[in-house]
N, C-alpha and C positions, 0 to 999 in steps of 0.2 A: 464575477466571471462572465463578462459580456463578450461573446465571440465577435470576431471581426474577420473579414475575408483575408486581410493581410496576415493576421496571425495564423489562420488556418492554412494559408499557403506557405508560410515561412517557418513555423515552429517545429517542423519535422526535419529541418535541415541543419547542417553544422553551424555552430555558434548560436543560432536562434533557438535550437532545441535546448541547449544548456542555459541560455540567458532567460528563457521563458520561466524556468523554475524559480527565478529570482525576480519576477515581475513586481512583487510587492516592494522588495528592497529598492529596485530601480525607481519605482514611483516615489518612494520616500526621499531618495536622493534628489529626484527632480524637484520636490517641494523645497528641500534645503537649498538647491541651486537658485530657485526663484527668490528665496529670502535674501540670499547674497546679492542678487541683482537689485532687489528693492533697496538694499542698504547702500550699495556702492554706485549704481548706475541709474537707469531709466525706470522710475517706479511705475509708470504707466505700462510699459512693456512687461515689467515684472508681475504686475497685477493680472495681465492677460495670461501669462505663462502659469501663474498660480492657479487660475481657474481651470486651465487645461490639465494641470497636474492633479488637481483635486478630482476632476472628472475621471482621469486615468486611474487614480487610486481607488475610486469607488467601483471601478470595473474589475479590479483585481483582488480586492479584499475578500476574505472567506465569507461565504454566505451561510445563513441558517435556514435550512429547509423547513424546520419545524413540523415535520411529518409526525403524525400520531401513530405509534407502533400498535400492532395488534395486541389486545389484552389477553391474558391467560396465564396459567401457572407454569407453563412449559418454557423453561429458560435454558439458554446455552451460553456459557462463558468461554470465550476464545481469546488466546494470547498470541500475538505475533512479535517475533524478535529476529531480526537479521543478526546472526552471531559473528558476522565479518570473518568468514573463512576460519571458523572454529576459535576465534580469538576472544570472544566474550568470556568473562570469568565464569568458570563452571560453578563454583560455590555460590556466587552472586545470582547467577541465572537460576540455579536450583532453588535458592531462597525465595526468589520472586514467584516461581511456580508453586512452591509450597504455600506461600502466603495467600495467593489468590485462587489456587485450586482450579484452574481452567479444565474443562472437559477435553478441549482440543488445543494443542500448541503447534503453531506453524513456525518453523525455524529455517528460513532461507540461509544458505551457505553453511549449513550444519552437515557434516559428514556422518556416516553411520557410526564411526568410532566415537565421535564427539557425542552423538545422541546416547549411545550406550553408557558412556562415562557420566553423562548428565543424569540419566535414569538411575544410575547407581547411587546418586547423591540425594534422591528424592524419596521420602518415606512412602508417599502414595505411589502405587504402581502405574506405569505407563508402558504402552507398546509403541514401537517406532516403525515407520515406513519411510524409506529414503529413495529418492530418484537422483541418479548421478549424471552429471554432464559427461559425454554429450547426450542430448535429449533423445527420446524415443519417438518414433512416428506414431501418430494416433491411429494409423491404419494397420500397420503390421509389426510395430514394436522395434523396428530396425533403427539404427543410429541415423540422425539427421544432421547434416553439416549446416550450421547457421550461415546466413548470407554474408555476415561480416564476422571477422575473428573475435572471439571472446578471449581476453588476455589470460584469465586464470580459470582453470577448471573448477567447477563448483557443484554443490549438491543442495537439494531442498529436502527437508525432513519434516514429517508430521507426527506428533505424539498424540495418542488417545489414552485417556485415563482408564484404568481398569474399572469395570462395572458399567462402562458406557458401551452400549451395543453398537458395533461399527463393523463395516466391511470395506475393504480396499477396492477401489475401482480399477479394473485392468486396463482401461483405455486412458492413455496419457496424451495431453496436448503437447505439441512439439515446441515447448518453450526453451529458449536458449540456455537458461540456468536451472532447469528442472521444474517439475510439477508433480504433486502427489494429490490424488483424489481419494477421499473416504466418504462413506455414507454413514451417518450416525442417526440413532433413534432419539428423538426428543419428544417425550410423552407418546402420543400415538402417531407422530409424524416422522417421516424420513427426511433428513436434510443432507443435501450434497455439499461437502466442504472441499474446496479446491485450494490447496496450498501452493502458491505460485511465486515465481521470481522471473519476470521478464528481463531481457537484456537491458543494460543501462545505455543511455544515449551518449556513450563515449564518442569522441571525435572519430568519424568515419565508420562508426557502428550504428548509425541512425537507422539504416535499413532493417537490421535485425530487431532493433527496438520497436520500430513501427509495426513490423510483422507480428511480433510477440503480442503487442497490445491489441492489434486487430484480431488476433486469434481468440481473444477472450470475449469478443462481442457476442458470439453465439451463446456463451454461458450466461450472458445477461438476459437473453431472450427466453430463458427456460420457463416451463410451466410448473415447476416444483420448487419448494423452498431451497435456496442455494446461497452459499457463502463463498466469496472469492477473497482470500486473505493472503497477505504477504508483502514483500517489498516490491511494489509495482513500478518503482523507478519512474514515476510520473506524478505530477502535482495537479491540483484542481485547476490550475491556469493553463494546462496543456490541452490542446485540441483533442489529443488521443484520449485523455481522461474524460473529457466531456462527451466524446463519442460513446464511451462505455455507459455514461449516464443516459444518453439519448436512447441507447439500445435496451435500457430497462434496469440497469444496476442503480443502487442507491448507496451513497457514501454514509456509513454509520456516523462518522464524526460530524458531518454536516447536518444529519438528522437531529442530533442532540445538542447542536450549537457549539461543538468543539472543533469546527473546521479550521480554526487558527492554530491548532496544536501542531508543533513541528517535531520531527523524529530524527532528522539528520542534518548536520553531523552532531553526534552526541557530545563531542568535546568542546563545542562552542555554546554560548548562551542560547536559549531557545528562541529568542527574538531574532537571532541571526540565521536560523535554520530554515528548512523547508519540510513539508510533509510528503515523504516518499512512501511511507508504510501505511497501508489502508486495510480496512475491513469493509467489503462491499456486500450488500445483500441483493438478491434478485428472486423473482418468482413471488407467489402469493403467500400471505399470512406469515411473514417474517419481517422483523424490524429491530432497530437498536433502541435500548432504553438508557444506556450510559456508555461513555468511552473515556478511558483515562490513559495518560502517558506516564511511563515509569522509566527512570534511569537505571541502567545496568552497567556496572563497570566493565571495562576491557574492550567492548565492541565500539563500532562507529555509529550504531543506531540505538534509539530508545525503543522500549517495548510498547505495544499498543494492546490494551485489554478492553474488549468489547463485551457488553452484556446484551444478548439477543433474546427475543421472546418469539415463540412459535405458537401459533394457534392450531 
């Protein structure tokens, strides 16, 4: 993930915003192209292009931060799954939640009705908080019109397991596709969990996408243990994602060496996908110890399950 001025300048604009998500795939295709050149045409030119392609590939491959998380007995298991406008199979989603027993579940694109139907299928009790599009202003709770149109109204829901001490945060960030904040007690610490869903970089909606991701930077600068989880609609190769990291957020997948894991689209092999769904941590004394990716039938995203430890 080596930044460049060209990328920083271009990857927030149409075409470049979408193509940047597939930088690894493009780099691999470039390597294949050099092999074809070597076989059919000028092998000297092909060798030069191969070196350039390898350098490019080294700059876009997922990295492993290798950060050592804080040690201690206080753990928080969190699950993220974009249910694709309520289309993820309810029974399958409930089965995944039952199997892994997360304390907090972040469900982008889950309506309140979907959440209640899901809760009814889970033996363990959960409470739900839903933020519905259009978003609310962080200042006064009024509706906020996004700078670019979002094609489909959506909602973001957060589930908290019964027995977990939690309070909902009244202040909402004005994200285009909804945001829910809860504070949970983990041992003797309070952890702010933000279930988020920034706008996607659809053609001509890049301005809303940029604004949403920029809005999250202040949450990365927090002085308390914080989790930002959801479908962030950005990959580790986007300058917007790196801006969050520079602001103080840490990507759980990169911390544990799982940065190559992909979550979208779920109906294609994982090697062909990209990682849009993330669990970020910020603030002191919190980090990841494990991250796994789980397939869930029906939706377009895979689930992310993160094991976090809080000192």
